[in-house]
C-alpha positions as CSV (number, residue, x, y, z in Angstrom):
1,S,102.3,139.5,17.9
2,A,104.6,137.6,20.2
3,F,107.1,140.4,20.3
4,G,104.9,143.3,21.1
5,S,102.6,145.3,18.9
6,S,101.9,148.9,18.2
7,R,98.9,150.5,19.8
8,S,97.2,153.5,18.5
9,G,95.2,156.0,20.5
10,N,95.6,157.0,24.1
11,S,93.4,154.5,25.8
12,F,94.2,151.0,26.7
13,D,93.0,148.3,29.1
14,P,95.8,147.1,31.4
15,K,93.8,144.2,32.7
16,A,92.9,142.9,29.2
17,E,96.6,143.2,28.2
18,R,97.7,141.3,31.3
19,T,95.2,138.6,30.7
20,S,96.2,138.3,27.1
21,D,99.9,138.0,28.1
22,I,99.2,135.3,30.6
23,L,97.1,133.2,28.2
24,T,99.8,133.5,25.6
25,V,102.6,132.4,27.9
26,C,100.5,129.5,29.3
27,S,99.3,128.2,25.9
28,R,102.7,128.3,24.2
29,S,104.5,126.7,27.2
30,L,101.8,124.0,27.2
31,L,102.2,123.5,23.5
32,T,106.0,123.3,23.7
33,F,105.8,120.9,26.7
34,T,103.4,118.6,24.8
35,I,105.1,118.5,21.4
36,L,108.8,118.4,22.2
37,P,108.8,115.0,24.0
38,I,107.3,113.5,20.9
39,M,110.0,115.1,18.8
40,S,112.7,114.0,21.2
41,F,112.6,110.3,20.7
42,D,114.9,109.4,17.9
43,Q,117.4,106.6,17.1
44,E,120.0,107.6,19.8
45,S,120.9,104.7,22.1
46,V,121.7,105.2,25.7
47,S,124.6,103.1,27.0
48,Q,125.2,102.3,30.6
49,D,128.9,101.6,30.2
50,S,129.8,104.6,27.9
51,E,133.5,104.7,28.9
52,E,134.1,101.1,27.8
53,N,132.2,101.5,24.5
54,D,134.2,104.7,23.7
55,K,137.7,103.3,24.3
56,G,138.0,102.0,20.7
57,S,136.3,104.9,19.0
58,N,137.4,108.4,18.2
59,K,135.5,110.6,20.6
60,V,134.4,114.0,19.2
61,K,136.1,116.8,21.0
62,G,135.1,120.5,21.2
63,P,132.1,122.5,22.4
64,K,129.3,120.2,23.6
65,F,127.0,121.7,21.0
66,W,129.3,120.5,18.3
67,V,129.7,117.1,20.0
68,I,125.9,116.7,20.0
69,L,125.6,117.6,16.3
70,R,128.4,115.2,15.3
71,G,126.9,112.5,17.4
72,A,123.5,112.9,15.8
73,L,125.0,111.8,12.5
74,N,125.6,108.4,13.9
75,S,122.7,106.1,14.4
76,D,124.4,104.2,17.2
77,H,126.4,106.2,19.7
78,T,126.8,106.9,23.4
79,V,124.6,109.7,24.9
80,E,125.9,111.7,27.8
81,P,122.9,113.6,29.2
82,Q,125.0,116.3,30.8
83,H,126.2,117.3,27.4
84,Y,122.8,118.8,26.7
85,L,123.1,121.0,29.8
86,A,126.6,122.2,28.7
87,A,125.3,122.9,25.2
88,I,122.5,125.1,26.6
89,A,125.1,127.1,28.5
90,E,127.2,127.5,25.4
91,L,124.2,128.7,23.4
92,L,123.2,131.1,26.1
93,A,126.7,132.6,26.1
94,L,126.6,132.9,22.3
95,T,123.2,134.5,22.4
96,I,124.3,137.1,24.9
97,A,127.4,138.0,22.9
98,I,125.7,138.3,19.5
99,S,122.7,140.1,20.9
100,L,125.0,142.7,22.4
101,V,126.7,143.2,19.0
102,I,123.3,143.5,17.3
103,T,121.9,146.0,19.8
104,W,125.1,148.1,19.8
105,T,125.2,148.1,16.0
106,Y,121.5,149.1,15.7
107,E,122.1,151.8,18.3
108,R,124.9,153.2,16.2
109,I,122.8,153.1,13.0
110,A,119.9,154.8,14.8
111,T,122.3,157.5,16.0
112,H,123.4,158.2,12.5
113,C,120.0,157.9,10.9
114,Y,118.3,160.1,13.5
115,N,121.1,162.6,14.1
116,D,119.1,165.8,14.1
117,G,115.9,164.3,15.6
118,K,113.8,165.2,12.6
119,T,115.0,163.6,9.4
120,L,117.0,160.6,8.3
121,G,120.7,161.0,7.7
122,M,122.1,161.2,4.2
123,W,123.7,157.8,4.3
124,C,121.1,156.0,6.4
125,P,120.7,152.4,5.1
126,F,117.0,152.3,6.0
127,K,115.4,155.0,4.0
128,F,112.1,153.2,4.1
129,L,111.7,153.8,7.8
130,A,110.3,156.9,9.5
131,P,112.7,159.0,11.7
132,S,110.5,158.1,14.7
133,D,111.5,154.5,14.3
134,F,115.0,155.4,15.6
135,E,114.0,157.8,18.3
136,M,114.3,155.3,21.2
137,A,117.0,153.1,19.6
138,R,119.6,155.9,19.8
139,N,120.0,155.4,23.6
140,R,119.1,151.7,23.9
141,L,122.1,150.7,26.0
142,S,122.1,153.8,28.1
143,D,118.4,154.3,28.7
144,N,116.3,151.2,29.0
145,P,113.9,149.8,31.6
146,I,116.4,147.4,33.1
147,R,119.3,149.9,33.4
148,N,116.9,152.5,34.8
149,M,115.6,150.0,37.4
150,V,118.9,148.5,38.7
151,G,121.6,150.9,37.4
152,Y,123.4,148.7,34.9
153,N,122.7,146.5,31.8
154,N,122.4,142.8,32.6
155,P,122.6,140.4,29.7
156,C,118.8,140.4,29.3
157,A,119.0,144.1,28.3
158,F,120.8,143.1,25.2
159,W,117.9,141.2,23.7
160,D,114.8,142.8,25.2
161,Q,114.0,144.9,22.1
162,P,114.1,144.3,18.3
163,P,116.0,143.4,16.3
164,A,118.1,141.4,18.8
165,L,114.8,140.2,20.3
166,Y,114.0,138.1,17.2
167,F,117.5,136.6,17.1
168,A,117.5,135.7,20.8
169,A,114.1,134.1,20.6
170,S,115.2,131.8,17.8
171,M,118.4,130.9,19.7
172,F,116.4,129.9,22.8
173,I,114.3,127.3,20.8
174,P,117.2,124.7,20.6
175,M,117.8,125.4,24.3
176,V,114.3,124.2,25.0
177,Y,114.8,121.2,22.8
178,F,118.1,120.3,24.5
179,A,116.4,120.6,27.9
180,F,113.9,117.9,26.8
181,R,116.6,115.7,25.4
182,Y,118.4,116.0,28.8
183,A,115.3,115.2,30.7
184,I,114.5,112.1,28.6
185,N,118.1,110.7,28.5
186,D,118.9,111.4,32.2
187,T,115.6,109.7,33.2
188,I,116.6,106.7,31.1
189,R,120.0,106.7,32.8
190,A,118.3,106.7,36.2
191,H,116.3,103.7,35.3
192,L,119.4,101.9,34.0
193,V,121.1,102.6,37.3
194,V,118.1,101.1,39.2
195,Q,118.2,98.0,37.0
196,A,121.9,97.6,37.4
197,N,121.6,97.6,41.2
198,A,118.3,95.6,41.4
199,E,120.1,92.5,42.6
200,D,121.5,94.3,45.5
201,F,118.1,95.5,46.7
202,D,114.8,94.1,47.5
203,D,111.9,94.6,45.2
204,H,110.3,97.0,47.6
205,D,113.5,98.9,48.3
206,I,112.5,102.5,49.1
207,S,115.9,104.2,48.4
208,M,116.1,103.0,44.8
209,S,112.5,103.8,44.0
210,S,112.8,107.2,45.6
211,Y,116.0,107.8,43.6
212,S,114.2,107.0,40.3
213,R,111.2,109.2,41.2
214,A,113.4,112.1,42.3
215,C,115.3,112.0,39.0
216,L,112.1,111.9,37.0
217,T,110.6,114.8,38.9
218,I,113.7,117.1,38.8
219,N,114.3,116.4,35.1
220,W,110.8,117.2,33.9
221,M,110.6,120.2,36.2
222,Y,113.7,121.5,34.5
223,A,112.2,120.9,31.1
224,A,109.0,122.7,32.0
225,S,111.1,125.6,33.4
226,Q,112.9,126.0,30.1
227,C,109.5,126.3,28.4
228,I,108.4,129.0,30.8
229,V,111.6,131.0,30.0
230,M,110.3,131.6,26.5
231,G,107.8,133.9,28.1
232,I,110.5,136.6,28.2
233,F,110.0,137.0,24.5
234,I,106.2,137.3,24.8
235,I,106.0,139.7,27.8
236,T,108.7,142.3,26.9
237,P,109.5,145.3,29.2
238,H,109.2,147.8,26.4
239,V,109.3,147.8,22.6
240,F,108.8,150.6,20.1
241,G,105.1,151.1,19.5
242,D,104.1,151.0,23.2
243,N,102.1,154.1,23.8
244,W,103.9,155.5,26.8
245,P,102.9,159.1,27.9
246,K,105.2,161.9,27.1
247,C,104.9,163.6,30.5
248,N,106.1,162.5,33.9
249,S,104.2,163.3,37.1
250,N,107.1,162.7,39.4
251,P,109.1,165.7,40.6
252,P,109.8,167.8,38.7
253,S,106.4,167.1,37.1
254,T,106.0,167.7,33.3
255,C,102.3,166.8,33.2
256,L,100.0,169.8,32.7
257,T,96.6,168.3,33.5
258,P,95.2,165.7,36.0
259,E,94.2,163.5,33.1
260,E,97.9,163.4,32.0
261,E,99.0,162.5,35.5
262,K,96.4,159.7,35.7
263,A,97.5,158.3,32.3
264,F,101.1,158.4,33.5
265,E,100.2,156.5,36.7
266,N,98.3,153.8,34.8
267,H,101.2,153.3,32.4
268,V,103.6,152.9,35.3
269,K,101.4,150.2,36.8
270,L,101.4,148.5,33.4
271,M,105.2,148.8,33.3
272,H,105.4,147.1,36.7
273,W,103.4,144.3,35.4
274,K,105.5,143.9,32.3
275,M,108.8,144.0,34.0
276,R,107.9,141.8,36.9
277,S,106.2,139.2,34.7
278,H,109.0,139.3,32.2
279,S,111.6,138.8,34.9
280,A,109.6,136.1,36.7
281,C,109.7,134.0,33.5
282,F,113.5,134.0,33.7
283,L,114.1,134.1,37.4
284,Q,112.1,130.9,38.0
285,L,114.8,129.0,36.0
286,V,117.6,130.1,38.3
287,P,116.8,127.8,41.3
288,V,115.4,125.0,39.1
289,L,118.7,124.9,37.1
290,C,120.7,124.8,40.3
291,L,118.6,121.9,41.6
292,T,119.2,120.1,38.3
293,M,122.9,120.6,38.4
294,A,123.2,119.6,42.1
295,A,121.2,116.5,41.3
296,N,123.8,115.6,38.6
297,Y,126.5,115.7,41.2
298,I,124.6,113.6,43.7
299,E,123.6,111.1,40.9
300,A,127.3,110.7,40.0
301,H,128.3,110.2,43.6
302,L,125.6,107.6,44.2
303,T,126.6,105.6,41.0
304,G,130.3,105.5,42.0
305,V,131.7,108.2,39.8
306,A,134.7,109.8,41.5
307,L,134.4,113.5,41.9
308,K,137.4,115.7,42.7
309,P,137.3,118.2,45.6
310,I,137.6,121.1,43.0
311,Q,134.3,119.9,41.4
312,W,132.5,120.0,44.8
313,A,134.0,123.4,45.4
314,V,132.6,124.6,42.0
315,L,129.2,123.2,42.9
316,A,129.3,125.1,46.3
317,F,130.2,128.3,44.5
318,Y,127.4,127.8,42.0
319,I,124.9,127.2,44.7
320,I,125.9,130.3,46.6
321,A,125.7,132.4,43.4
322,T,122.3,131.0,42.7
323,I,120.9,131.8,46.2
324,L,122.3,135.3,45.9
325,E,120.9,135.8,42.4
326,T,117.5,134.5,43.4
327,V,117.1,136.5,46.5
328,F,118.6,139.9,45.4
329,A,117.5,139.9,41.8
330,T,113.9,139.1,42.8
331,S,114.0,141.8,45.5
332,A,115.5,144.4,43.2
333,I,112.8,143.9,40.6
334,F,109.6,143.3,42.7
335,L,110.4,146.0,45.3
336,Y,111.3,148.7,42.8
337,Q,108.8,151.6,43.0
338,G,110.3,153.9,40.3
339,D,108.9,154.7,36.9
340,Y,111.7,153.0,34.8
341,S,112.9,156.4,33.4
342,Q,115.8,158.7,34.1
343,H,113.5,161.5,35.2
344,G,114.5,163.5,38.3
345,D,116.4,161.6,41.0
346,W,115.9,158.3,39.3
347,Q,118.9,156.6,40.9
348,E,117.3,157.0,44.4
349,N,114.8,154.4,43.4
350,F,117.3,151.5,43.2
351,V,116.6,148.8,45.8
352,F,120.3,147.9,46.1
353,N,123.6,149.6,45.3
354,K,124.1,149.1,41.6
355,W,127.7,147.8,41.9
356,F,126.7,145.3,44.5
357,M,123.7,144.1,42.4
358,Q,125.8,143.9,39.2
359,C,128.5,141.8,40.9
360,I,125.8,139.3,42.0
361,D,124.1,139.3,38.7
362,Y,127.2,138.7,36.6
363,M,128.6,136.2,39.1
364,W,125.7,133.9,38.5
365,F,126.0,134.2,34.7
366,L,129.7,133.6,34.9
367,S,129.2,130.6,37.1
368,L,127.3,128.7,34.5
369,P,130.3,127.6,32.3
370,L,132.0,126.3,35.5
């Protein structure tokens, strides 16, 4: 299953699981990267002089996701590639908000249904489930691998486990599609810019050809990056059914035999693999998205679009937030040596102060709408 599967028994093969996860991520990313460009070419027309064409028409206002949907109903309309980037940010914000509501609601249901730790509550709406199904869900927002690793819940913690996991995965699909739409249309726009300025340059002008190649490279690198992000729903930190040991060999140890200690150590190694691979699928998007956004500003400047000082200031803020997020989030995850639990002095394992790390993390997420 793409969203984790139950494993019976006490033995497992970490290498085999890691190999399976890698193959799954690569195959699905390749499949998405191959199919979506074919799906993306429709009857939309790209206009070089969009402002002139739109003067006499009623421009759709509102969230860019809505603008794109309304525009798709018209066979001949102006396409603004940056609208797709804005729509992706809107969908991401919506996904975070709804995933939080789903996870919080499920946590409350689990607390009610599993109130005594043995039987389901009288008014539990899911009588067909076993009490053990709610065992971990009762403390999902207060005891999860991400919070135990960095000291707080970042937005990813809201969708890392079912049922929010399934909703978030479905919401990311249109984000991948919009990323391809952006890559296709912005590449077309770059070619139109080159054609419009062809008479001012020689046939072998290096600057214009380099501009076109740079746009093509950045756009498709961004599209591929959005495909890789889907790996966060394939390699999950922890879902119910993972056969984690009941004991903990860290002080104070609760393991009774050397075999139990060995099993615990092996599972911690597997947990490192899961968390780091899961996080890498998302973190690789952070600098790539920044490069894409910065390229939009440069493209606008080169084509004569007037940018206000506040817009350049916003870009500078976003670049700073991206650099901090990339460096510190990567370090906090890949340098963590704890066991992802709240056993013993678990907060001593944080790589950075939790308040410092939380400010950087949320600063990057909040900079996206700007």
